[in-house]
C-alpha positions as a Markdown table, in Angstrom:
| # | Residue | x | y | z |
|---|---|---|---|---|
| 1 | Met | 168.2 | 60.8 | 85.4 |
| 2 | Ala | 165.0 | 60.1 | 88.1 |
| 3 | Gln | 166.3 | 62.7 | 90.3 |
| 4 | Glu | 166.9 | 65.4 | 87.4 |
| 5 | Glu | 163.4 | 64.2 | 86.2 |
| 6 | Ala | 162.5 | 65.2 | 90.2 |
| 7 | Lys | 163.8 | 68.5 | 90.1 |
| 8 | Leu | 162.2 | 69.9 | 86.9 |
| 9 | Ala | 158.3 | 68.1 | 88.2 |
| 10 | Gln | 158.9 | 70.5 | 91.0 |
| 11 | Glu | 159.6 | 73.5 | 89.2 |
| 12 | Leu | 156.9 | 72.8 | 86.9 |
| 13 | Ala | 154.6 | 71.6 | 90.3 |
| 14 | Ala | 155.9 | 75.5 | 91.7 |
| 15 | Lys | 155.7 | 77.7 | 88.1 |
| 16 | Gln | 152.1 | 76.5 | 87.9 |
| 17 | Ala | 150.8 | 77.0 | 91.3 |
| 18 | Leu | 152.7 | 80.4 | 91.1 |
| 19 | Glu | 150.5 | 80.6 | 87.8 |
| 20 | Gln | 147.0 | 79.9 | 90.3 |
| 21 | Gln | 147.7 | 82.0 | 92.1 |
| 22 | Lys | 148.7 | 85.2 | 90.2 |
| 23 | Val | 145.3 | 84.1 | 88.4 |
| 24 | Ala | 143.3 | 84.0 | 91.9 |
| 25 | Thr | 144.4 | 87.3 | 92.7 |
| 26 | Ser | 144.0 | 88.4 | 89.3 |
| 27 | Gln | 139.8 | 87.1 | 89.3 |
| 28 | Gln | 139.5 | 88.7 | 93.2 |
| 29 | Gln | 140.7 | 92.2 | 91.8 |
| 30 | Leu | 138.6 | 92.1 | 88.9 |
| 31 | Ala | 135.7 | 91.2 | 91.2 |
| 32 | Asp | 136.4 | 94.1 | 93.7 |
| 33 | Gln | 135.9 | 96.3 | 91.0 |
| 34 | Gln | 133.3 | 94.6 | 89.9 |
| 35 | Gln | 131.4 | 95.3 | 93.0 |
| 36 | Gln | 133.0 | 98.5 | 93.5 |
| 37 | Lys | 132.0 | 99.6 | 90.0 |
| 38 | Gln | 128.5 | 98.1 | 91.3 |
| 39 | Gln | 128.5 | 100.4 | 94.1 |
| 40 | Glu | 128.7 | 103.6 | 92.4 |
| 41 | Leu | 126.3 | 102.6 | 90.7 |
| 42 | Val | 124.0 | 102.6 | 93.4 |
| 43 | Gln | 124.5 | 105.5 | 95.2 |
| 44 | Val | 124.3 | 107.1 | 91.6 |
| 45 | Thr | 121.2 | 106.4 | 90.9 |
| 46 | Asn | 120.2 | 106.9 | 94.4 |
| 47 | Ser | 121.8 | 110.7 | 93.7 |
| 48 | His | 119.3 | 110.5 | 91.0 |
| 49 | Lys | 116.4 | 109.6 | 92.9 |
| 50 | Thr | 116.6 | 111.9 | 95.6 |
| 51 | Asn | 117.0 | 114.9 | 93.1 |
| 52 | Lys | 114.8 | 113.5 | 91.1 |
| 53 | Lys | 112.2 | 114.2 | 94.3 |
| 54 | Leu | 113.8 | 117.4 | 95.4 |
| 55 | Ile | 113.8 | 118.8 | 92.0 |
| 56 | Gly | 109.9 | 117.8 | 91.8 |
| 57 | Asn | 109.2 | 119.3 | 95.5 |
| 58 | Ser | 110.8 | 122.3 | 94.0 |
| 59 | Ile | 108.2 | 122.8 | 90.7 |
| 60 | Ala | 105.4 | 121.2 | 93.1 |
| 61 | Tyr | 106.3 | 124.7 | 95.9 |
| 62 | Phe | 106.4 | 126.8 | 92.6 |
| 63 | Asn | 103.3 | 125.7 | 90.8 |
| 64 | Val | 101.6 | 126.2 | 94.9 |
| 65 | Lys | 103.1 | 129.8 | 95.0 |
| 66 | Gln | 102.8 | 130.9 | 91.6 |
| 67 | Ala | 98.7 | 129.6 | 92.3 |
| 68 | Ala | 98.5 | 131.4 | 95.3 |
| 69 | Ser | 99.5 | 134.4 | 93.3 |
| 70 | Gly | 97.5 | 133.9 | 91.1 |
| 71 | Gln | 99.5 | 133.5 | 87.7 |
| 72 | Ile | 99.6 | 130.6 | 86.3 |
| 73 | Ala | 97.6 | 131.4 | 83.6 |
| 74 | Gly | 94.5 | 133.6 | 84.8 |
| 75 | Asn | 93.2 | 129.6 | 86.2 |
| 76 | Val | 93.3 | 131.2 | 89.3 |
| 77 | Ser | 90.0 | 133.8 | 90.1 |
| 78 | Glu | 90.8 | 135.3 | 93.4 |
| 79 | Glu | 88.0 | 134.0 | 94.9 |
| 80 | Gln | 89.9 | 129.9 | 94.5 |
| 81 | Ile | 92.6 | 131.7 | 96.3 |
| 82 | Lys | 90.2 | 133.3 | 99.4 |
| 83 | Ala | 88.5 | 129.9 | 99.2 |
| 84 | Met | 91.2 | 127.8 | 99.7 |
| 85 | Leu | 92.7 | 130.4 | 102.3 |
| 86 | Glu | 89.8 | 129.7 | 104.0 |
| 87 | Asp | 90.3 | 126.6 | 103.8 |
| 88 | Ala | 93.1 | 126.3 | 105.2 |
| 89 | Ser | 92.6 | 128.5 | 107.8 |
| 90 | Glu | 89.1 | 126.4 | 109.3 |
| 91 | Lys | 91.4 | 123.0 | 108.5 |
| 92 | Lys | 94.0 | 124.7 | 110.9 |
| 93 | Gln | 91.0 | 126.0 | 113.8 |
| 94 | Lys | 89.9 | 123.3 | 114.4 |
| 95 | Ser | 93.3 | 121.4 | 114.5 |
| 96 | Lys | 93.9 | 123.6 | 117.3 |
| 97 | Ile | 90.0 | 123.2 | 119.0 |
| 98 | Thr | 91.3 | 118.8 | 118.6 |
| 99 | Val | 94.9 | 119.6 | 120.8 |
| 100 | Asn | 92.8 | 122.4 | 122.8 |
| 101 | Asn | 90.1 | 119.4 | 123.7 |
| 102 | Leu | 92.4 | 117.1 | 124.0 |
| 103 | Phe | 94.5 | 118.4 | 126.5 |
| 104 | Tyr | 91.3 | 119.8 | 128.8 |
| 105 | Val | 90.8 | 116.5 | 129.0 |
| 106 | His | 93.8 | 115.2 | 130.0 |
| 107 | Thr | 93.7 | 118.2 | 132.6 |
| 108 | Ile | 90.2 | 116.4 | 133.9 |
| 109 | Phe | 91.4 | 112.8 | 134.1 |
| 110 | Phe | 94.9 | 114.7 | 136.1 |
| 111 | Lys | 93.2 | 115.4 | 138.4 |
| 112 | Leu | 90.3 | 113.3 | 138.8 |
| 113 | Leu | 93.3 | 110.3 | 139.3 |
| 114 | Val | 95.4 | 113.0 | 141.7 |
| 115 | Gly | 92.8 | 114.0 | 143.8 |
């Protein structure tokens, strides 16, 4: 009798261990699925942010292009466009002068250093 009870207790313990293992496995699978869904959500969010930036940049480029051609409801006159182009040209010239001056200074410094 005691032997049968011990055998039944062992079988019960084995069944309980198997059930606990099944529960742990299914919980792990659920956690993995949740993590995968979270990663997919992050990817979709990042993709959405990138697309939003690209669309914003495209719209800004289109608006600048329209402004340069004077197509925005007549708000931009030819004089304003010329002024913008001259301003950009002046800034470009200033940056060239700065680079040339920097190169000249480095050349003199190098000549003094070498000889």
